[in-house]
N, C-alpha and C positions, 0 to 999 in steps of 0.2 A: 504493500500500500504506500510506503514511502516513495518508492520509485514511480509508481503509477500516478500518484497525486502531483509529484514534482515535475514529471514529464508533461503533464497537462498544464500545470500552472506556469512553468518557465517556457514551455514551447508554444503555447497557444498564441501569445502576442506576435510571434514571428511568422505565423502563417499568413499568406497573402491570398486574397480573393479578388481576382481580376487586377485592378489597379489600386487596391486599397488593402488595409489590414482586415483579416477575416473576422476578428472579434474586436470591436472598438466601441467604447461608450463615450461618444463625443458630447459631453455635457454642454460645452460652449455653443455648439451648433444645434443642440437639443435633438440629436439623432443617435440612435443605437444601431450599430451594425453587427449582426450575428450571422455570419456566413452569407446566405442569400437574402436574409431578411433585413429590411430597413424600418426601424420602429421610431415613432414620434411620441411626444408626451401624451398625445391623445390615445395611444395604445397602452396606457397604464393598466388596462384590464388584463393584458397578457402577463405583466409583472405580478399582478395580484394572483393570477392563476398559478404561476410558478411558485410563489410563496406558499399558497395553499397546498400544492403538491409536495413541496419540501416539508411542510409541517406534518402532513398525513404520512409521508414516508418515514419521518422520524418516529411518529407514534407507532406505525406498523412494525418497523425494525426493532424498536425498543420492546414492544410487547412480545415479539417472537424471540429475540436473541439479546436483549439487554442493551448495554451501552456500546454498540458496535461503532457508532460515530466517534465517541470519545476515545475509545481504545485504539482505533485503527486509521481514522481519516481526519480527525480534528486537527487544524493547523497547529494548535498548541502541542498536541501529542507528537505530531510528525516532526516539527522543528526541534522539539526537545530531544527526540530520538536522534536526529541528525547531529545536533550539537554534542550529545553524549558520545556518539560514534567518533566525532573529531577529537573529543577529549580523550577517549581511550586510545586512539591512534598516536597521539602526541605525548600523553602523560602516563599511559598504561592503565591497567585495570584499577579497581577501587583500592585493593591492598597496596599496590605500588604507589598510588597517589597519597595514601595515608602515611606510608613510610617516608616519602619525600617531604611531605608537610611537617612531619615530626623532626626531620633532620635539619641541620643548618642549611641556609640558602647557599646554593652553589651556582656557578655559571650555567651548568647543564640544566638545572631545575628552572632557572630564570628564563633560559632560551626556550624550554618546552612550554612554560606558561605564556610567554610572549607570543610564541608561534600559535598557540591555541587561540588566544584572544584576537590575533590578527586574522586567523582563518574565520573565526566567528564574525568579525566585523566585515570582512569581504563578502561572506555569504549573506549577511544581513543587508549590506548595501545592494547586492544584486537582487535580493528579494524586494526591497523598497523600490528599486528602479523598475523591476518587472511589473509591480503592482501599478505604478503610475503609468506604465506603458499600456495599460488597458484603457486609459482615459486620454492620453496624448499618443499619437502614432509613435510606436517605439523606435522606428528608424529615425524619425525627426528628433525624438527625445535624445537618442544617442548622439546624433550630429550636433545638437545644441549643447549637450553636456561636454562633448569633446572640444567645442569651440568656446566653452565657458559663456554661453548665451542663454542659459535656462532662465525662465521667468522666476520671480521670487516665490510664487505659489508652487510651481513645479519643484523647485529646489527644496522648499519647506516640506512638501509631502514625501519626497524621496527620502530625506533624512529622518522625517518623523517615523515612517514605517520601518526604516533601517534600525533606528534605535529601539523601536517597539519590539522588533524581532530579537535584537540583541539582548534586551532586558528580560523579555518574557521567557525565551528559550534558554538563555544562558544563566539566568540568576533566579527568576521567580519560579519557573518550572511548575512543580505540583501545587504551589500556592495559588496559582491562577485557577486550577481545577477545584481546589478545596474552598477558596474564599471568594472568588470573583465570578465564577461561572454559575449562572442560575439553574442550569440543567440538572445538576446534582440534587437541587432542593425539591424539584417536583417529579423526579424520576419514579418515586414510589407510587405515584398515581397511575403510572403506566405499567408497573410491574405486577405480576401475580405469581402464584406458586408454580406455574407452568412456563415461566419465562426462563430462557437459557441464560445462566449467569455463572460466574466463577464460584464454585462451592468447595467446601472442605468436608470430606466424608468423616464426620465425627464418630460414627459407629465403628468405623475401621481404625481411625487414628488414635483414639483415646483408650486408656490413659497414655499420654505421650511420655517420652523419656529417652535420655541418651543411652547408647549401648554400643558394643563393638560389632564389627561386621559379622563375626562368627557367632555372636550370641543368638539364641533362639527366643524370639519375642514372646512366644506363648509361655515359655518356662519362666520368663521374667514378669509375666502378667502385664505386658505392655502392648500398646497398639502399634500401628505402623509408623506413626510420627516419631522421629528421632529428636525432635525439639532443637533442630539446628539453626532455626530462625532465618534461614536463607530466603524464605518466602517474604519475610518482612524487609530484608535488605534490598531485594530487587524490586520491591513495589514502588512505582513512581510516586505514590502519595503516602508511602510509609505506614500503611495499615497492616494489621495482622488478620489475614483472611480466616484464620482459625476461630476468630470471635464472631463469625457470621457475616452476612452481607451488611456493608456499611455504605453510607452515601458517598464517601470519598472514592470508592472503588470505581475505576473507569473501564473495567472489563478487558484489560489488555492481555491477560493470561500469562504475564511474566512469572507469577508465582507458580502456576501450573507447570510451566516449562522447567523451572529450576527444581521443583519438587520431584518431577519425573527423573531428573538426573540423579537425585539422591536415592530414589527408589531403585534405580538401576544398580547403583553402587552397593546397596544393601541386599540386592537380590530379591526385592519385594515387587509385587505387581504395581504397575503404573496406575495413576488415576486417584491417588489420595486427595489431591487438589485437581479439579478438572472442570471443564465446561459441562454443566448439567442443570437440571431444574430441582427446586426444593422438593417437589413431589416425587421425582425420580430417585433422589437420594434417600428420602425417608422410607419410601415404599419399595426400594430396591427394584425399580422398573428396568426392563431391558431397553435397548435403544429403540426398538420398534414401538414399544409402548409409549415412549417419550415423544416420538415423531407423530404418533396418532393424536396426541394432545395439542399439536400445533394448530390444527383446524378447529379452534374453539370460537364461540360467538364474536368476541371482541375483535379477533384477528380477521374473521370473515367480513365484519362490518367495515373495518379499516380498509381491507383490500378492495371491497366493492366500491366504496366511496372514492378511493384513490384511482381505481381504473376508470370510474365514471368521470371524474374531474379531468384526468389526463386525456381521455377520449374527446371530451368536450373542447378542451384547449386545442388539441390536434386538429379537430374538425374546423374550429373557428379560424385557425391559422391557414388551413388549406383553402377555405372559402373566402378568405380575406381579400377585399379589393385593395390593390396596392397604391391607392392614393386617398388622401383625406381632403375634406372641404369644410371650412368654417365660414358661416355667413354672419356678418355683423351689419345691422342697419346703421347707417351714418346719421347719428343724432344731431350732428352739427348742421346738417342740411335739412330744413323742414320741408314738408310736402309743398310742392309749388306747381303752378299752372304754367305750361310752356306753350309756345306757338302751335297752332293747329288744333287746339281744343283737347290737350292731353294733360293729365296730372302725373307728376313724376316723384318717385322716391329714389334715393341713392343708397346703395349697399356696397359694402366692402367684402370681397370674397378672398379667403386665404386658401390657395391651392397648394397642397403638399404632395409632391411626387415621391412616392416610396419605392420607385423602381430605379435601376441604374442605367436608364436610357432616357433621353429627352422625350417629353410627351406633349402632344397638343390636345387641348380639351375644348369640346363644343359646349356652349352654355345655352340653356333654354329655361323659360319660366312659365309656370301654369298656375291656375287657381282662380282667375277672374276673367270675365268676358272681355275679349279684346286686348288682354295684357300682352306687352311686348318688351323686348330689350332694344335699346337704341343702337346696339352694334351686334352683329352676328359673326364677327371675325373670331376664329379659334384663338385660344390663349396658349402660348408656349411656356412650358416650365422645364428647366434643366434637370438633369439626372440628380436624384436625391436632393432636390432643392425645393424651396417653397417661395411663393410669390403672392403678394397682395394685389388684387385687381378691383378697381372702382367700376361698379356696374350701375347704369341708370335704367330703371324700370318704369314704364309708362302705362296708364290705362286711360280710356276715354273719360271725359269729364262727367258724362251721365252714366257711367258703368254701375255705380252703386251709391246708396246713401252714405252719409258720413259715418265713420267708424273705423274699426281695425278688422282686416280680413286676412285669413291665412292664405299663403301662397307657397309654392314649392319650386325650388331651383333644381333643374336636372343637369348634371355635369357628366358628360360621357367622353371617354378617351377615344380618340380617333384611331389609335393603334389596336383597339379591341381588348384592352386589359380590364374593362369593366365600366360601370357607371354608378353614380352616387346621387341620392335624392336628399336635399336638405330643406328644412322648413323655415319659414320666416313669416312676417306679417307686412301687409301694405296698409298704410294709413291714408284715409281720405278726410279732408277738412270738413268742418261744420258748414262752411259756406263755399261754394265753388264759383261764385261770381262776386 
């Protein structure tokens, strides 16, 4: 998961789609580019749909298999793991670091520590630079940085996220999970006794106690746990899994891995600490019995809701017309009578082209007898651009009595990508003479 998440995060901004970056959130231009999609602020409903899908996915995965996100894909977990790997490569394992810290400072120790922090800072900087590259085209960002021409805001955010990564993954680490992350506080609402979690088999492990490898546990009246405390030492949040499920547990399984190595050395069966459910451990269920309990009502409800929302979002994106129109009646220009016996209202139309080709749009208006536009010329809008157009709409003086009347603007792309209907109102004065 470390490799997968980082290949996606660091690699995605460098992908090109035609003549632009494949994934770019251009906040300044108010356009989001996601491969072939060009989204405007008016497409906020799609962002809402993605957030709902993310929330439902979190509920579903948590109900089935506990804190998978926290243990394997959360940026805090992933970057902490990367920083710890760098630390082990340059300073050695935990025992070696403790020995060096207890000994007088030497040139070798200083060089190792300096190298570690330098590597951390370089990785942190690259992380901050990549993150900003999702909002400013990363090729331009690199060129501007090389020429020392970054704007103050870009420079601020690059270094802000750099130092956030350096501080969180290098120093705060598990404190973020224990004291800053809200997920741990409400996870209990999504867990039940059939949720897959890291569990300690108390029936098999107790009473715990140290013994030699050649000793027979049954003769000593001891369980399989040798009380080595390695499960506590390797835990990112420093908890003792033998005390039962605790909110600090992120479900990474490090304690299960290290316990299996101890069981191998002692010649005992693996699985004293393992991924299982509370019901499975207490009732000594087989794997097949545990799997059958996955399809329980709450899981089925989460799954059905998630599939429904995802299908609705996919259908909406597939049927989406790739341009938007906003109609604003010009309130600064009151209704007026013009030559020829016509009453006129002025509107401003914002045409937003969400395709990557220049488009021409034909404008029509309907809703009142004799209503017309003063110009029938098509309106051109550049690729992924928006344009405000002033439109004059006229009706005969005797078309209707005074009041406000609904009308509809019909906007059709001449290249056949679709058409849009937008509503507005036409105002007629109390007196036409």
